C-alpha positions, 0 to 999 in steps of 0.5 A: 227138856227133849220132846219127841212127837210121836205119830199115831201108830208109830213104832216105839223103837223108832221113837226111842231111836229119835230120842237117843239121836236128839240126846246125843246132839245135846252133848249132855253125856259128853259134858258129864264125863268132862266134869268128872275130873277138873282139867286145867285151862292151860291143858284145855287150850293145849289140846284145842291147839293140837286139834286145830293143828291136826285139822289144818294138816288134814286140810292141807293134804287134801288140797 
């Protein structure tokens, strides 16, 4: 459960912005979207490897 402490006289828009930021960090929506369709573990592993290779190439190019 996300709790957002609101100070006396604080703008509701600011509190809503804090809530949205905290909610995004929890990753709840990302998890919901990923659970809508089953993805085989082999495909998940393949995607993770591709991402790792991509990140490694970017790091090599920076150096």
